[in-house]
C-alpha positions as a Markdown table, in Angstrom:
| # | Residue | x | y | z |
|---|---|---|---|---|
| 1 | Met | 66.7 | -15.5 | 189.0 |
| 2 | Lys | 70.2 | -16.0 | 187.6 |
| 3 | Asn | 68.9 | -15.9 | 184.0 |
| 4 | Leu | 67.4 | -12.5 | 184.4 |
| 5 | Met | 69.5 | -9.3 | 183.8 |
| 6 | Asn | 70.1 | -7.6 | 187.1 |
| 7 | Thr | 68.2 | -4.5 | 186.3 |
| 8 | Tyr | 65.9 | -4.4 | 189.3 |
| 9 | Gly | 68.1 | -5.8 | 192.1 |
| 10 | Ala | 67.2 | -8.8 | 194.2 |
| 11 | Pro | 63.4 | -9.3 | 194.7 |
| 12 | Glu | 62.1 | -9.4 | 198.2 |
| 13 | Leu | 59.0 | -11.4 | 197.4 |
| 14 | Leu | 57.8 | -14.1 | 195.0 |
| 15 | Ile | 54.3 | -13.1 | 194.2 |
| 16 | Ser | 51.9 | -15.9 | 193.4 |
| 17 | His | 48.6 | -14.1 | 192.7 |
| 18 | Gly | 46.4 | -11.1 | 193.4 |
| 19 | Ser | 42.8 | -10.3 | 194.1 |
| 20 | Gly | 41.3 | -6.9 | 194.4 |
| 21 | Ala | 43.7 | -4.7 | 196.4 |
| 22 | Trp | 45.7 | -7.6 | 197.8 |
| 23 | Leu | 48.7 | -9.5 | 196.6 |
| 24 | Tyr | 49.7 | -13.0 | 197.8 |
| 25 | Asp | 53.1 | -14.6 | 198.0 |
| 26 | Gln | 54.0 | -18.2 | 197.4 |
| 27 | Thr | 53.4 | -19.1 | 201.0 |
| 28 | Gly | 49.9 | -17.7 | 201.1 |
| 29 | Asp | 50.7 | -14.5 | 203.1 |
| 30 | Lys | 48.8 | -11.5 | 201.8 |
| 31 | Tyr | 49.9 | -7.9 | 201.4 |
| 32 | Leu | 47.8 | -4.7 | 201.0 |
| 33 | Asp | 48.9 | -3.2 | 197.7 |
| 34 | Ala | 49.5 | 0.5 | 197.9 |
| 35 | Leu | 51.5 | 0.7 | 194.7 |
| 36 | Ser | 49.3 | -1.0 | 192.0 |
| 37 | Gly | 52.3 | -2.2 | 190.1 |
| 38 | Ile | 53.4 | 1.4 | 189.9 |
| 39 | Ala | 50.1 | 3.0 | 189.0 |
| 40 | Val | 49.1 | 0.2 | 186.7 |
| 41 | Cys | 46.4 | -2.0 | 188.3 |
| 42 | Gly | 44.0 | 0.8 | 189.1 |
| 43 | Leu | 41.1 | -1.7 | 189.1 |
| 44 | Gly | 43.0 | -4.0 | 191.4 |
| 45 | His | 44.2 | -7.6 | 190.6 |
| 46 | Ser | 42.3 | -10.2 | 188.7 |
| 47 | His | 39.4 | -7.9 | 187.8 |
| 48 | Pro | 36.7 | -10.3 | 186.4 |
| 49 | Ala | 35.6 | -8.1 | 183.5 |
| 50 | Ile | 39.1 | -7.6 | 182.3 |
| 51 | Ser | 40.1 | -11.3 | 182.7 |
| 52 | Glu | 37.0 | -12.3 | 180.8 |
| 53 | Ala | 37.7 | -9.8 | 178.0 |
| 54 | Ile | 41.3 | -11.0 | 177.6 |
| 55 | Ala | 40.2 | -14.7 | 177.6 |
| 56 | Leu | 37.4 | -14.2 | 175.1 |
| 57 | Gln | 39.6 | -12.2 | 172.7 |
| 58 | Ser | 42.5 | -14.7 | 172.9 |
| 59 | Glu | 40.1 | -17.3 | 171.4 |
| 60 | Gln | 39.3 | -15.1 | 168.5 |
| 61 | Leu | 42.4 | -13.1 | 167.4 |
| 62 | Val | 45.5 | -12.1 | 169.4 |
| 63 | His | 47.5 | -10.2 | 166.8 |
| 64 | Cys | 47.0 | -8.8 | 163.3 |
| 65 | Ser | 49.4 | -6.4 | 161.5 |
| 66 | Asn | 48.4 | -2.8 | 161.1 |
| 67 | Phe | 48.0 | -3.4 | 157.4 |
| 68 | Phe | 44.5 | -4.3 | 158.4 |
| 69 | Ala | 41.8 | -2.8 | 160.6 |
| 70 | Thr | 40.4 | -4.5 | 163.7 |
| 71 | Ser | 37.2 | -3.5 | 165.5 |
| 72 | Asn | 38.8 | -3.4 | 168.9 |
| 73 | Gln | 41.3 | -0.7 | 167.8 |
| 74 | Gln | 38.4 | 1.3 | 166.3 |
| 75 | Ile | 36.3 | 1.0 | 169.4 |
| 76 | Leu | 39.1 | 1.9 | 171.8 |
| 77 | Ser | 40.3 | 4.9 | 169.8 |
| 78 | Lys | 36.7 | 6.3 | 169.8 |
| 79 | Lys | 36.3 | 5.7 | 173.5 |
| 80 | Ile | 39.6 | 7.4 | 174.5 |
| 81 | Cys | 39.2 | 10.3 | 172.1 |
| 82 | Asp | 35.6 | 10.9 | 173.4 |
| 83 | Ile | 36.9 | 10.9 | 176.9 |
| 84 | Ser | 39.9 | 13.1 | 176.3 |
| 85 | Gly | 38.5 | 15.5 | 173.7 |
| 86 | Met | 41.4 | 14.6 | 171.4 |
| 87 | Ser | 41.1 | 13.8 | 167.6 |
| 88 | Asn | 43.0 | 10.6 | 167.1 |
| 89 | Ala | 45.2 | 8.0 | 168.7 |
| 90 | Phe | 48.4 | 6.0 | 168.0 |
| 91 | Phe | 48.6 | 2.8 | 170.0 |
| 92 | Cys | 51.8 | 1.2 | 171.2 |
| 93 | Asn | 53.1 | -1.0 | 174.0 |
| 94 | Ser | 54.3 | 1.3 | 176.8 |
| 95 | Gly | 54.5 | 4.8 | 178.2 |
| 96 | Ala | 58.0 | 5.3 | 176.9 |
| 97 | Glu | 56.9 | 4.4 | 173.4 |
| 98 | Ala | 54.0 | 6.8 | 173.7 |
| 99 | Asn | 56.4 | 9.5 | 174.8 |
| 100 | Glu | 58.8 | 8.7 | 171.9 |
| 101 | Thr | 55.8 | 9.3 | 169.6 |
| 102 | Ala | 55.1 | 12.6 | 171.2 |
| 103 | Ile | 58.7 | 13.7 | 170.8 |
| 104 | Lys | 58.7 | 12.7 | 167.1 |
| 105 | Ile | 55.4 | 14.7 | 166.6 |
| 106 | Ala | 57.0 | 17.8 | 168.2 |
| 107 | Arg | 60.1 | 17.5 | 166.1 |
| 108 | Met | 58.3 | 17.1 | 162.8 |
| 109 | Tyr | 55.9 | 19.9 | 163.8 |
| 110 | Gly | 58.9 | 22.2 | 164.3 |
| 111 | Lys | 60.5 | 21.1 | 161.0 |
| 112 | Asn | 57.3 | 21.8 | 159.2 |
| 113 | Lys | 57.4 | 25.3 | 160.7 |
| 114 | Gly | 60.9 | 25.9 | 159.3 |
| 115 | Ile | 62.7 | 25.5 | 162.6 |
| 116 | Glu | 66.2 | 24.1 | 161.8 |
| 117 | Ile | 66.7 | 22.7 | 165.4 |
| 118 | Pro | 63.2 | 22.0 | 166.9 |
| 119 | Thr | 63.5 | 22.2 | 170.6 |
| 120 | Ile | 61.2 | 20.8 | 173.3 |
| 121 | Leu | 60.8 | 22.6 | 176.6 |
| 122 | Val | 60.9 | 20.0 | 179.5 |
| 123 | Thr | 61.3 | 20.3 | 183.3 |
| 124 | Ser | 63.5 | 19.5 | 186.1 |
| 125 | Asn | 62.9 | 16.3 | 188.0 |
| 126 | Ala | 60.8 | 15.0 | 185.1 |
| 127 | Phe | 60.6 | 11.3 | 184.2 |
| 128 | His | 59.4 | 10.2 | 180.8 |
| 129 | Gly | 60.7 | 6.7 | 180.5 |
| 130 | Arg | 63.8 | 4.6 | 179.8 |
| 131 | Thr | 64.4 | 4.9 | 176.0 |
| 132 | Leu | 67.2 | 7.2 | 174.8 |
| 133 | Ala | 64.8 | 10.0 | 173.8 |
| 134 | Ala | 62.8 | 9.6 | 177.0 |
| 135 | Ile | 65.8 | 9.7 | 179.3 |
| 136 | Ser | 67.1 | 12.8 | 177.4 |
| 137 | Ala | 63.8 | 14.5 | 178.1 |
| 138 | Ser | 63.8 | 13.4 | 181.8 |
| 139 | Gly | 65.4 | 15.4 | 184.5 |
| 140 | Ala | 66.9 | 12.7 | 186.7 |
| 141 | Lys | 70.6 | 12.2 | 186.3 |
| 142 | Lys | 70.4 | 8.7 | 187.7 |
| 143 | Val | 68.5 | 7.4 | 184.6 |
| 144 | Gln | 71.0 | 9.2 | 182.2 |
| 145 | Val | 74.4 | 8.2 | 183.7 |
| 146 | Gly | 76.3 | 5.9 | 181.4 |
| 147 | Phe | 74.1 | 6.5 | 178.3 |
| 148 | Glu | 75.7 | 9.7 | 177.1 |
| 149 | Pro | 75.8 | 11.3 | 174.6 |
| 150 | Leu | 72.1 | 12.1 | 175.2 |
| 151 | Leu | 69.7 | 13.3 | 172.5 |
| 152 | Thr | 69.9 | 17.1 | 171.9 |
| 153 | Gly | 66.9 | 19.3 | 171.2 |
| 154 | Phe | 65.6 | 19.8 | 174.8 |
| 155 | Glu | 65.6 | 23.0 | 176.9 |
| 156 | Arg | 65.0 | 22.6 | 180.6 |
| 157 | Val | 63.2 | 24.8 | 183.2 |
| 158 | Asn | 62.2 | 24.2 | 186.8 |
| 159 | Phe | 58.8 | 22.5 | 187.2 |
| 160 | Asn | 56.0 | 24.8 | 188.3 |
| 161 | Asp | 58.0 | 28.0 | 187.3 |
| 162 | Ile | 55.8 | 29.8 | 184.8 |
| 163 | His | 58.1 | 32.8 | 184.8 |
| 164 | Ala | 60.9 | 30.7 | 183.5 |
| 165 | Val | 58.7 | 29.5 | 180.6 |
| 166 | Lys | 57.8 | 33.1 | 179.8 |
| 167 | Asn | 61.5 | 34.0 | 179.7 |
| 168 | Ile | 62.4 | 31.1 | 177.4 |
| 169 | Ala | 59.6 | 32.2 | 175.0 |
| 170 | Lys | 61.4 | 35.5 | 174.6 |
| 171 | Glu | 64.9 | 34.0 | 174.3 |
| 172 | Asn | 64.7 | 30.8 | 172.4 |
| 173 | Lys | 62.9 | 30.9 | 169.0 |
| 174 | Asn | 63.6 | 27.2 | 168.4 |
| 175 | Ile | 61.0 | 26.1 | 171.0 |
| 176 | Cys | 58.2 | 24.2 | 169.3 |
| 177 | Ala | 56.6 | 22.3 | 172.2 |
| 178 | Val | 56.3 | 22.0 | 175.9 |
| 179 | Phe | 56.3 | 18.5 | 177.3 |
| 180 | Ile | 55.5 | 18.0 | 181.0 |
| 181 | Glu | 53.8 | 15.7 | 183.5 |
| 182 | Pro | 50.7 | 17.4 | 185.1 |
| 183 | Ile | 52.0 | 15.9 | 188.4 |
| 184 | Gln | 55.5 | 14.6 | 188.6 |
| 185 | Gly | 55.3 | 11.0 | 189.9 |
| 186 | Glu | 58.8 | 9.6 | 189.9 |
| 187 | Gly | 60.1 | 13.0 | 190.8 |
| 188 | Gly | 58.3 | 13.0 | 194.1 |
| 189 | Ile | 54.5 | 13.6 | 193.7 |
| 190 | Asn | 55.2 | 17.2 | 192.8 |
| 191 | Ile | 51.8 | 19.0 | 192.3 |
| 192 | Pro | 52.0 | 22.4 | 190.6 |
| 193 | Asn | 50.0 | 25.5 | 191.4 |
| 194 | Asp | 46.3 | 25.3 | 190.5 |
| 195 | Asn | 46.7 | 27.6 | 187.4 |
| 196 | Tyr | 50.1 | 26.3 | 186.2 |
| 197 | Leu | 48.6 | 24.1 | 183.3 |
| 198 | Asn | 46.3 | 26.9 | 182.3 |
| 199 | Glu | 49.2 | 29.4 | 182.1 |
| 200 | Leu | 51.2 | 26.9 | 180.1 |
| 201 | Glu | 48.3 | 26.5 | 177.7 |
| 202 | Lys | 48.1 | 30.2 | 177.2 |
| 203 | Ile | 51.8 | 30.6 | 176.5 |
| 204 | Cys | 51.7 | 27.7 | 174.0 |
| 205 | Arg | 48.8 | 29.3 | 172.1 |
| 206 | Glu | 50.6 | 32.7 | 172.1 |
| 207 | Asn | 53.8 | 31.2 | 170.7 |
| 208 | Asn | 52.3 | 28.4 | 168.4 |
| 209 | Trp | 53.9 | 25.7 | 170.6 |
| 210 | Leu | 52.4 | 22.3 | 171.1 |
| 211 | Leu | 51.2 | 21.6 | 174.6 |
| 212 | Met | 52.1 | 18.0 | 175.3 |
| 213 | Leu | 51.2 | 16.2 | 178.5 |
| 214 | Asp | 52.7 | 13.0 | 179.8 |
| 215 | Glu | 49.8 | 11.3 | 181.6 |
| 216 | Val | 51.4 | 7.9 | 181.7 |
| 217 | Gln | 51.1 | 7.8 | 185.5 |
| 218 | Thr | 48.4 | 10.4 | 186.1 |
| 219 | Gly | 45.9 | 9.2 | 183.6 |
| 220 | Asn | 43.2 | 6.5 | 183.6 |
| 221 | Gly | 41.5 | 7.8 | 186.7 |
| 222 | Arg | 44.5 | 8.0 | 189.0 |
| 223 | Thr | 43.8 | 11.6 | 190.2 |
| 224 | Gly | 40.0 | 11.4 | 190.2 |
| 225 | Glu | 39.4 | 12.6 | 186.7 |
| 226 | Tyr | 40.1 | 10.3 | 183.7 |
| 227 | Phe | 43.0 | 12.6 | 182.8 |
| 228 | Cys | 44.7 | 14.9 | 185.2 |
| 229 | Tyr | 44.5 | 17.9 | 182.9 |
| 230 | Gln | 40.7 | 17.7 | 183.0 |
| 231 | His | 40.8 | 19.2 | 186.5 |
| 232 | Asn | 42.0 | 22.4 | 184.8 |
| 233 | Lys | 39.5 | 22.2 | 181.9 |
| 234 | Ile | 42.2 | 22.7 | 179.3 |
| 235 | Gln | 42.7 | 21.0 | 175.9 |
| 236 | Pro | 46.3 | 19.9 | 175.1 |
| 237 | Asp | 47.6 | 19.1 | 171.6 |
| 238 | Val | 49.2 | 15.8 | 172.6 |
| 239 | Val | 48.5 | 13.5 | 175.5 |
| 240 | Thr | 50.4 | 10.3 | 176.2 |
| 241 | Thr | 49.2 | 7.5 | 178.5 |
| 242 | Ser | 49.8 | 3.9 | 179.4 |
| 243 | Lys | 50.2 | 2.2 | 182.8 |
| 244 | Gly | 46.5 | 2.0 | 184.0 |
| 245 | Leu | 45.1 | 1.9 | 180.4 |
| 246 | Gly | 45.0 | -1.9 | 180.3 |
| 247 | Asn | 45.0 | -2.5 | 184.0 |
| 248 | Gly | 48.2 | -4.6 | 183.7 |
| 249 | Phe | 48.0 | -5.6 | 180.1 |
| 250 | Pro | 50.8 | -3.7 | 178.2 |
| 251 | Ile | 49.4 | -0.9 | 176.1 |
| 252 | Gly | 50.2 | 2.7 | 175.5 |
| 253 | Ala | 48.6 | 5.5 | 173.5 |
| 254 | Cys | 49.6 | 8.9 | 172.1 |
| 255 | Leu | 46.6 | 11.1 | 171.5 |
| 256 | Ala | 46.7 | 14.2 | 169.3 |
| 257 | Ser | 44.4 | 17.0 | 168.4 |
| 258 | Gly | 44.4 | 20.1 | 166.2 |
| 259 | Leu | 47.7 | 20.8 | 164.4 |
| 260 | Ala | 49.3 | 17.8 | 166.0 |
| 261 | Ser | 46.7 | 15.3 | 164.7 |
| 262 | Asp | 47.9 | 15.2 | 161.1 |
| 263 | Ile | 51.7 | 15.3 | 161.7 |
| 264 | Leu | 52.4 | 11.6 | 161.4 |
| 265 | Gln | 51.6 | 10.0 | 158.1 |
| 266 | Pro | 52.0 | 6.5 | 156.6 |
| 267 | Gly | 55.7 | 5.5 | 156.9 |
| 268 | Ser | 56.7 | 8.1 | 159.4 |
| 269 | His | 56.0 | 6.0 | 162.5 |
| 270 | Gly | 54.6 | 2.6 | 163.6 |
| 271 | Ser | 54.6 | -0.3 | 166.1 |
| 272 | Thr | 54.4 | -4.0 | 165.3 |
| 273 | Phe | 52.3 | -4.9 | 168.3 |
| 274 | Gly | 50.6 | -1.5 | 168.7 |
| 275 | Gly | 46.9 | -1.7 | 169.1 |
| 276 | Asn | 46.7 | -5.4 | 168.8 |
| 277 | Pro | 43.2 | -6.9 | 169.4 |
| 278 | Leu | 44.2 | -8.4 | 172.8 |
| 279 | Ala | 45.6 | -5.3 | 174.3 |
| 280 | Cys | 42.7 | -3.2 | 173.0 |
| 281 | Ala | 40.2 | -5.7 | 174.5 |
| 282 | Ala | 41.9 | -5.2 | 177.9 |
| 283 | Ala | 41.8 | -1.4 | 177.6 |
| 284 | Ile | 38.1 | -1.4 | 176.5 |
| 285 | Ala | 37.1 | -3.5 | 179.5 |
| 286 | Thr | 39.2 | -1.3 | 181.8 |
| 287 | Ile | 37.6 | 2.0 | 180.5 |
| 288 | Asp | 34.1 | 0.5 | 180.7 |
| 289 | Ser | 34.7 | -0.7 | 184.2 |
| 290 | Ile | 36.1 | 2.6 | 185.4 |
| 291 | Tyr | 32.8 | 4.3 | 184.4 |
| 292 | Ser | 30.3 | 1.5 | 185.3 |
| 293 | Glu | 31.8 | 1.1 | 188.8 |
| 294 | Asp | 32.1 | 4.9 | 189.5 |
| 295 | Ile | 35.9 | 4.5 | 190.0 |
| 296 | Leu | 36.6 | 8.2 | 189.4 |
| 297 | Ile | 34.4 | 9.2 | 192.4 |
| 298 | Asn | 36.0 | 6.5 | 194.6 |
| 299 | Ala | 39.5 | 7.6 | 193.6 |
| 300 | Lys | 38.7 | 11.1 | 194.8 |
| 301 | Asn | 37.0 | 10.0 | 198.0 |
| 302 | Ile | 39.7 | 7.4 | 199.0 |
| 303 | Gly | 42.5 | 9.9 | 198.1 |
| 304 | Gln | 40.9 | 12.6 | 200.3 |
| 305 | Arg | 40.4 | 10.1 | 203.1 |
| 306 | Leu | 44.0 | 8.9 | 203.0 |
| 307 | Val | 45.5 | 12.4 | 202.9 |
| 308 | Tyr | 43.3 | 13.6 | 205.8 |
| 309 | Ser | 43.9 | 10.6 | 208.0 |
| 310 | Leu | 47.6 | 10.5 | 207.3 |
| 311 | Ser | 47.9 | 14.2 | 208.0 |
| 312 | Ser | 46.0 | 13.7 | 211.3 |
| 313 | Thr | 48.0 | 10.7 | 212.5 |
| 314 | Leu | 51.3 | 12.1 | 211.5 |
| 315 | Ala | 50.7 | 15.7 | 212.6 |
| 316 | Asn | 53.2 | 15.6 | 215.5 |
| 317 | Val | 55.9 | 13.6 | 213.7 |
| 318 | Thr | 58.6 | 16.2 | 213.1 |
| 319 | Ala | 60.3 | 14.0 | 210.4 |
| 320 | Val | 57.3 | 14.5 | 208.1 |
| 321 | Lys | 57.8 | 17.6 | 206.1 |
| 322 | Ser | 54.6 | 17.5 | 204.0 |
| 323 | Ile | 51.8 | 15.2 | 202.8 |
| 324 | Arg | 50.4 | 16.0 | 199.4 |
| 325 | Gly | 48.2 | 14.3 | 196.9 |
| 326 | Met | 45.5 | 14.3 | 194.3 |
| 327 | Gly | 43.2 | 11.4 | 194.0 |
| 328 | Cys | 45.0 | 8.1 | 194.6 |
| 329 | Met | 48.4 | 9.7 | 194.0 |
| 330 | Ile | 49.9 | 10.6 | 197.3 |
| 331 | Gly | 53.4 | 11.6 | 198.5 |
| 332 | Ile | 54.7 | 11.8 | 202.1 |
| 333 | Glu | 57.9 | 13.7 | 202.2 |
| 334 | Leu | 60.3 | 13.0 | 205.1 |
| 335 | Asp | 63.3 | 15.1 | 206.2 |
| 336 | Arg | 65.7 | 12.2 | 205.6 |
| 337 | Pro | 66.3 | 9.3 | 203.2 |
| 338 | Cys | 63.8 | 6.5 | 203.8 |
| 339 | Lys | 64.5 | 3.8 | 201.2 |
| 340 | Asp | 64.4 | 1.2 | 204.0 |
| 341 | Leu | 60.7 | 1.7 | 204.4 |
| 342 | Phe | 60.0 | -0.4 | 201.3 |
| 343 | Ser | 61.4 | -3.5 | 203.1 |
| 344 | Ile | 59.8 | -2.5 | 206.4 |
| 345 | Gly | 56.5 | -2.2 | 204.6 |
| 346 | Ile | 56.8 | -5.8 | 203.3 |
| 347 | Lys | 57.5 | -7.0 | 206.8 |
| 348 | Asn | 54.3 | -5.2 | 207.8 |
| 349 | Lys | 52.4 | -6.7 | 204.9 |
| 350 | Ile | 51.9 | -3.6 | 202.9 |
| 351 | Ile | 53.4 | -2.7 | 199.5 |
| 352 | Ile | 54.6 | 0.9 | 199.2 |
| 353 | Asn | 57.3 | 2.7 | 197.3 |
| 354 | Val | 60.0 | 5.3 | 198.1 |
| 355 | Thr | 60.9 | 7.7 | 195.3 |
| 356 | Ala | 63.3 | 10.7 | 195.1 |
| 357 | Glu | 65.1 | 9.1 | 198.2 |
| 358 | Asn | 62.9 | 10.6 | 200.8 |
| 359 | Ile | 59.3 | 10.6 | 199.5 |
| 360 | Ile | 56.9 | 7.7 | 200.3 |
| 361 | Arg | 54.9 | 7.3 | 197.1 |
| 362 | Leu | 51.4 | 5.8 | 197.5 |
| 363 | Leu | 49.6 | 4.7 | 194.3 |
| 364 | Pro | 46.9 | 2.4 | 195.6 |
| 365 | Pro | 44.3 | 0.7 | 193.5 |
| 366 | Leu | 41.4 | 3.0 | 192.8 |
| 367 | Ile | 39.0 | 0.4 | 194.1 |
| 368 | Tyr | 40.1 | 0.7 | 197.8 |
| 369 | Ser | 37.4 | 0.4 | 200.4 |
| 370 | Glu | 37.4 | 2.7 | 203.4 |
| 371 | Glu | 38.5 | -0.2 | 205.6 |
| 372 | Glu | 41.5 | -0.8 | 203.3 |
| 373 | Ala | 42.4 | 2.9 | 203.3 |
| 374 | Asp | 42.3 | 3.0 | 207.1 |
| 375 | His | 44.4 | -0.2 | 207.3 |
| 376 | Leu | 47.0 | 1.4 | 205.1 |
| 377 | Thr | 46.9 | 4.6 | 207.2 |
| 378 | Asn | 47.3 | 2.8 | 210.5 |
| 379 | Thr | 50.0 | 0.5 | 209.4 |
| 380 | Leu | 52.1 | 3.1 | 207.5 |
| 381 | Ser | 51.7 | 5.7 | 210.3 |
| 382 | Gly | 53.1 | 3.3 | 212.8 |
| 383 | Met | 56.0 | 2.5 | 210.5 |
| 384 | Ile | 56.9 | 6.1 | 209.9 |
| 385 | Lys | 56.7 | 7.0 | 213.6 |
| 386 | Ser | 59.0 | 4.1 | 214.5 |
| 387 | Tyr | 61.4 | 4.8 | 211.7 |
| 388 | Ser | 61.5 | 8.5 | 212.7 |
| 389 | Glu | 62.5 | 7.6 | 216.2 |
| 390 | Gln | 65.1 | 5.1 | 215.2 |
| 391 | Ser | 66.8 | 6.8 | 212.3 |
């Protein structure tokens, strides 16, 4: 590993391959995956339809510049726009790139309205990626330290505080857009009030702001709807997504509708590899499999099973402050730091994650069986009980 930059620390496993909800190391030991490559492999590992689509497309055309059209890009854009209710799509390589696109749309929208300093309203504890604009929009200091001066043009309010948004609307006439995660993932699986997104949409319409949603982590079936905002039956102006869109193959998308759909014009934005035929083939196969295999229904059912069973088995553990989730996006908040549980999980042959220092983040593949969900519950509950007694 000496030739890799030390951006992730020392790895604890050398992964050889994966199948379904399981990962295997180089010795053949298997681990139940409850992280999905951080909300990426929603359909599990080595999904046959996706592997076949990638293999077949690689024999035809891997890359073609965006000076030309390809059928896969046209097919994918129609599928995802039909699902989302949006008008058009810009394809790129990652969630951070998709979020950069959204930020550029908002700024140009503000400029077109005659706002000298277009300002985007963002939230505390947000995470929007690792590029300079994305970390400027994010709320976590740990991703910003050392990269100052940050990009200006952002105003921050507390997440899930609609009154703060209403006050900003009265005070700051430079606001041109609101940019939030429907559920904060990296920030700790923070789920807002049921009507929070609906109230945000109303405020945006009243003030001619763009409503922009970062669905990089919450999209592609993760919460039990294809996009999380569909639980609230609202229609945003901009939606970004990535992670689960290609089930592991890198692809991102920025979707736009209404006033936002015509902001970017030839020459104002682009991506060399964005929407290449191979990435689009993987995404098409992923979307088709999500619907043909009733993945959205399974994500809801498995998520409910996990939250219920974890709540039952951990009910008397005083170290557990709360258990919250939507679909297969679940957080278990402890009253103490618990980073060690990642390594303890590996020893117990499960892959979990700890975010925000004290929140166990579960992002299992959406294909979990009931048996796999129960195995995760039993193993993790035992770990938490033991950890609570010892720490």
